C-alpha positions in Angstrom: 26.6 -108.1 104.7 29.9 -105.7 104.4 33.4 -108.2 103.8 36.7 -107.4 106.0 38.6 -105.9 102.6 35.1 -103.3 102.4 35.2 -102.5 105.9 38.5 -101.7 106.5 39.1 -99.4 103.1 35.7 -98.0 104.3 36.7 -97.5 107.8 40.3 -96.0 106.6 38.1 -93.9 103.9 36.2 -92.3 107.3 39.4 -91.9 109.0 41.4 -90.0 106.4 38.3 -87.6 106.3 38.0 -87.0 109.4 41.7 -86.2 109.8 41.8 -83.7 107.2 38.7 -81.9 108.1 40.2 -81.9 111.8 43.4 -80.0 110.9 43.1 -76.8 111.7 43.2 -74.0 108.9 46.5 -72.2 108.7 46.9 -68.7 109.9 46.3 -66.7 106.5 42.8 -68.6 106.0 41.9 -68.4 109.8 42.1 -65.0 109.6 40.5 -64.7 105.6 37.3 -66.3 105.5 34.9 -65.1 102.6 36.2 -62.0 101.5 39.8 -60.7 100.7 41.9 -58.9 103.8 42.5 -54.8 103.2 46.2 -54.9 104.3 48.5 -52.2 104.7 52.5 -51.7 104.6 53.9 -50.1 107.7 57.2 -51.8 107.4 59.9 -50.8 110.2 58.1 -47.4 110.3 56.3 -48.9 112.8 59.3 -48.6 115.8 61.9 -45.9 113.8 59.6 -43.0 113.1 58.5 -42.4 116.8 60.1 -38.7 116.6 57.9 -36.0 117.1 55.9 -35.5 114.0 57.3 -38.5 112.0 53.7 -40.7 111.8 53.9 -43.5 114.5 54.6 -41.7 118.2 51.4 -42.7 119.6 50.7 -46.2 118.1 46.9 -46.0 119.5 46.4 -43.1 116.9 47.7 -44.4 114.0 46.1 -47.7 114.6 42.8 -46.1 115.2 43.4 -44.3 112.0 44.6 -46.9 109.6 41.0 -48.8 111.3 38.6 -46.2 110.5 40.2 -46.1 107.0 38.5 -49.5 106.7 42.0 -52.1 107.1 42.1 -55.1 108.4 45.5 -55.8 108.8 48.8 -54.5 108.9 52.5 -56.3 107.8 55.6 -54.9 110.0 59.4 -55.2 110.4 59.4 -58.0 113.0 63.5 -57.7 113.1 64.2 -61.1 113.7 67.9 -60.7 113.7 68.1 -58.2 116.4 65.8 -60.4 118.5 67.9 -63.4 118.5 70.8 -61.4 119.3 69.3 -59.5 122.0 65.5 -58.7 122.1 65.4 -56.2 124.6 68.9 -54.8 123.8 68.8 -51.1 122.6 70.3 -51.1 118.9 71.7 -48.2 116.9 70.5 -48.6 113.5 72.1 -47.1 109.6 69.9 -45.6 107.4 69.2 -47.7 104.5 68.3 -44.1 102.7 68.0 -39.9 103.6 65.2 -39.7 100.6 62.6 -41.8 101.3 60.2 -41.7 104.3 60.1 -44.8 105.6 61.8 -45.6 108.7 64.1 -43.4 109.9 66.1 -41.0 107.2 69.2 -41.5 109.6 70.5 -42.9 112.4 68.2 -44.3 115.2 68.2 -46.4 118.4 65.5 -48.9 118.6 63.9 -51.8 121.3 62.4 -54.5 119.7 61.2 -56.4 122.4 59.0 -55.6 124.2 57.9 -52.5 121.8 56.5 -55.9 119.4 54.6 -57.8 121.6 52.8 -53.9 122.8 52.1 -53.2 119.0 50.8 -56.8 118.7 48.7 -56.4 121.2 47.2 -53.1 120.4 46.3 -54.5 116.6 44.7 -57.3 117.8 42.6 -55.4 120.4 41.4 -53.4 117.4 41.0 -56.5 115.4 43.9 -55.3 113.5 45.7 -58.6 111.7 49.8 -59.0 111.3 51.8 -60.1 109.0 55.7 -60.4 110.1 58.5 -59.5 107.6 61.8 -58.2 107.6 63.9 -55.7 106.1 66.8 -56.7 107.4 68.4 -53.7 109.0 71.7 -53.0 109.1 72.9 -52.5 112.7 75.9 -51.0 113.8 77.8 -54.2 114.3 76.0 -55.4 111.0 73.4 -59.1 113.1 72.3 -59.8 110.0 75.5 -61.0 108.7 75.6 -63.8 110.9 73.2 -65.2 108.5 75.3 -68.0 106.9 72.1 -70.3 106.0 68.8 -71.6 105.9 69.1 -73.1 108.8 70.3 -69.8 110.3 67.7 -67.5 108.5 64.7 -69.8 110.7 66.7 -69.7 114.1 66.4 -66.2 114.0 62.4 -66.3 112.8 62.1 -69.4 115.5 63.3 -66.7 118.5 61.1 -64.4 117.7 58.2 -66.5 117.0 59.1 -67.6 120.5 58.9 -64.1 121.8 55.1 -63.7 120.6 53.8 -67.2 121.6 54.9 -66.8 125.2 52.7 -63.8 125.6 49.8 -65.4 123.6 50.0 -63.4 120.5 50.4 -65.9 118.1 47.0 -66.1 117.0 47.0 -62.9 115.8 49.2 -63.3 113.3 48.3 -63.5 109.7 51.6 -65.1 108.4 55.2 -64.8 108.3 57.4 -63.3 105.5 61.2 -64.6 106.0 62.4 -61.9 103.8 61.0 -59.0 102.1 61.6 -59.3 98.1 63.7 -62.7 98.6 66.7 -62.8 97.0 67.7 -58.6 96.8 71.0 -57.7 97.8 69.7 -54.6 99.6 67.2 -56.9 102.2 68.9 -60.3 102.1 72.8 -59.2 101.9 73.8 -62.0 103.7 72.6 -64.8 100.6 75.0 -66.0 98.1 76.5 -63.4 95.6 73.7 -63.2 92.5 71.3 -65.7 93.8 68.3 -66.6 91.8 65.2 -68.2 93.4 65.6 -70.5 90.1 68.6 -72.6 91.4 68.8 -75.5 93.5 70.6 -72.7 96.1 67.4 -70.3 95.8 65.3 -73.2 96.5 67.5 -74.3 99.1 67.0 -71.4 101.1 63.4 -71.2 101.0 62.3 -74.9 101.7 64.8 -75.9 104.5 64.2 -72.6 106.6 60.2 -72.6 105.7 60.3 -76.5 107.2 62.5 -76.0 109.9 60.1 -73.0 111.4 56.6 -75.6 110.7 58.1 -78.2 113.2 58.5 -75.1 115.8 55.4 -73.5 114.8 53.1 -75.3 112.9 49.9 -72.7 113.1 51.4 -70.3 111.0 51.2 -69.5 107.1 54.8 -69.3 105.8 56.1 -67.2 102.7 59.1 -65.1 101.1 57.8 -62.0 99.3 59.1 -61.4 95.9 59.6 -58.2 93.6 62.2 -59.8 91.2 62.5 -62.4 88.3 58.8 -62.3 87.0 59.5 -63.1 83.5 60.8 -66.7 84.9 57.6 -67.8 87.0 56.8 -70.3 85.3 60.5 -71.7 86.3 60.4 -71.5 89.9 59.4 -73.5 92.6 57.3 -72.0 95.4 55.8 -75.5 96.5 57.3 -74.6 100.0 55.3 -72.0 100.7 52.2 -71.5 101.3 50.9 -68.5 99.8 52.5 -66.0 97.2 53.6 -62.7 98.3 54.1 -60.4 95.7 54.8 -57.0 94.9 53.8 -55.0 91.7 53.7 -51.1 90.1 53.2 -49.9 86.9 56.9 -48.4 87.5 58.3 -52.0 87.6 56.3 -53.4 84.4 56.7 -50.6 82.2 59.8 -48.2 81.1 58.2 -45.3 82.9 61.1 -44.9 85.3 63.7 -45.1 82.3 61.9 -42.1 80.7 61.5 -39.9 83.9 64.9 -40.5 84.7 64.6 -42.3 88.0 67.3 -44.6 89.8 66.3 -45.8 92.8 68.7 -43.3 94.0 69.1 -43.8 98.2 71.2 -41.0 99.0 71.0 -38.7 96.5 68.0 -36.2 95.9 68.0 -36.6 91.6 66.0 -39.3 91.2 63.0 -37.3 93.2 64.0 -34.2 91.1 63.6 -35.9 88.1 60.2 -37.5 89.6 59.4 -33.4 90.1 59.7 -32.5 86.9 58.9 -35.7 85.0 56.9 -37.7 86.1 52.8 -36.4 86.2 54.5 -35.3 82.6 55.2 -38.3 81.6 52.3 -39.8 82.5 49.7 -37.4 81.2 50.9 -38.2 78.3 49.4 -41.1 77.6 47.5 -42.6 81.1 46.0 -45.8 79.3 49.0 -47.1 78.1 50.5 -46.5 81.7 47.2 -48.4 83.3 47.4 -51.0 80.4 51.1 -51.9 81.9 49.9 -52.3 85.4 46.9 -54.4 83.9 48.7 -56.5 82.2 51.1 -56.9 85.3 48.7 -58.0 87.5 46.7 -60.2 85.1 50.5 -62.3 85.1 50.4 -62.6 89.0 47.1 -64.0 88.6 48.3 -66.7 86.1 51.1 -67.0 88.5 49.0 -67.7 91.2 46.4 -70.3 89.1 49.6 -72.1 87.6 51.1 -72.6 91.5 47.1 -73.3 93.1 48.4 -70.5 95.9 46.7 -67.6 96.9 48.2 -63.6 96.4 49.1 -60.8 98.8 50.3 -57.7 97.5 51.2 -55.3 100.3 53.5 -53.2 98.1 51.7 -52.2 95.2 50.2 -50.5 91.6 51.4 -46.9 91.0 55.2 -45.8 91.9 57.8 -47.8 94.0 58.9 -44.3 95.8 56.9 -41.1 96.3 56.4 -38.9 99.0 55.2 -35.5 100.3 57.4 -32.9 98.8 57.2 -29.9 96.4 55.9 -30.3 92.7 54.3 -34.1 93.7 50.9 -34.4 93.9 49.1 -37.3 94.8 46.1 -37.6 92.9 47.1 -39.0 89.3 49.2 -41.9 91.9 45.8 -42.7 93.6 44.1 -43.0 90.0 46.4 -45.7 89.0 46.0 -47.2 92.6 42.3 -47.4 91.7 42.9 -49.4 88.8 45.0 -51.5 90.4 43.0 -52.5 93.4 39.8 -52.9 91.4 41.4 -55.0 88.5 43.2 -57.1 90.8 39.9 -58.1 92.8 38.2 -59.3 89.8 40.8 -61.7 89.7 39.8 -63.7 92.5 43.5 -64.4 93.6 43.8 -62.1 96.4 43.6 -63.7 99.9 44.7 -59.7 101.1 45.7 -56.4 99.4 46.8 -53.2 99.2 45.7 -49.7 97.6 49.1 -48.7 97.9 52.6 -48.6 99.6 52.1 -45.4 100.6 49.2 -46.0 103.2 50.7 -44.8 106.6 50.6 -41.5 108.7 53.7 -40.2 107.2 52.3 -39.6 103.8 50.2 -37.2 104.5 48.8 -36.2 101.1 47.7 -40.0 100.8 46.4 -40.5 104.8 44.5 -37.3 105.0 42.0 -38.8 102.3 39.8 -40.7 104.3 37.1 -41.2 101.9 39.4 -42.2 99.2 40.8 -44.9 101.8 37.4 -46.1 102.7 36.0 -46.2 99.1 39.4 -48.5 98.3 39.1 -51.0 100.9 35.3 -51.7 100.8 36.4 -52.7 97.2 39.0 -55.6 98.7 36.1 -56.3 100.9 33.4 -57.1 98.1 36.1 -58.7 96.2 35.7 -62.7 95.2 37.9 -64.7 96.5 38.4 -68.5 94.8 40.6 -71.1 97.6 
């Protein structure tokens, strides 16, 4: 006969087991079951590039094209600061650059809601999951600078998530990335100058904002996407994040850009002139070396994932950071590099979702029109192993 102490111990263990098994999956796990998702980044282009010929003027056509290429998910800017300070207001935005084809290259006007919910509805109708992120686009009054701490960051996101949940659309959200490539000044100018994720202040920004949002929207998974400080990944506390959203390119894990003469010029064509003259030439001189730099970078991200015991998502990746349809710029060698990155990442078992590049959008015609290439690589992603 079972004594009282053993009975209570058994009952407690059973109760805890039931509690754990009954706990709902987070949003990432509820969308990603056996195999990784093929995801793309449509950043702020989905809303800003809506003039004739810009690629997103017809959302139905763009999303149908995405689905036909084998993609399951899209990462977009939800403009949380603009939703918080005026969801249905028309905002005038300043360009973050003039030489790139993400977003508008000049001033533009947008209205975030109800546009955001309409876009989310169209995604849901096609079975396309949506990762929400933000680049904190600058409006003429610079509302983003009202964010002075993690509580403000959580507050603007809560307003945005509330507006989505009110329309019954939260179930199609794959995850929430509270700030693109945190804490780079270009995307998070409201954070303390020189903020590092290794510092207590950097940890506080992430931990407090995520904890606050979990109270109001507990079913969602949260992260901050990264592209910097990779050399110190072992010293970084990422325990507050549900997964790692890490960006990686061959060009950022090598001295490729130094050899080419590209320096991320945002309003000057000099960078693209050097890409025209040097990029493919430098690559063709030693392609195996550049591919090896990429695969080493992939392995570093996988090591971080295993060390932190968190799955990976990568939506910006593999070849060069910046590229576009332009004279003397060919897409074929970039596609070759992207294929190397996808296939090597697929072998690691760490990725819950990955992109084929950061150029998978209708404005990049030379990349977008190769439907067979997209389907070949999304098939690789869907066939990858995944260890949760």
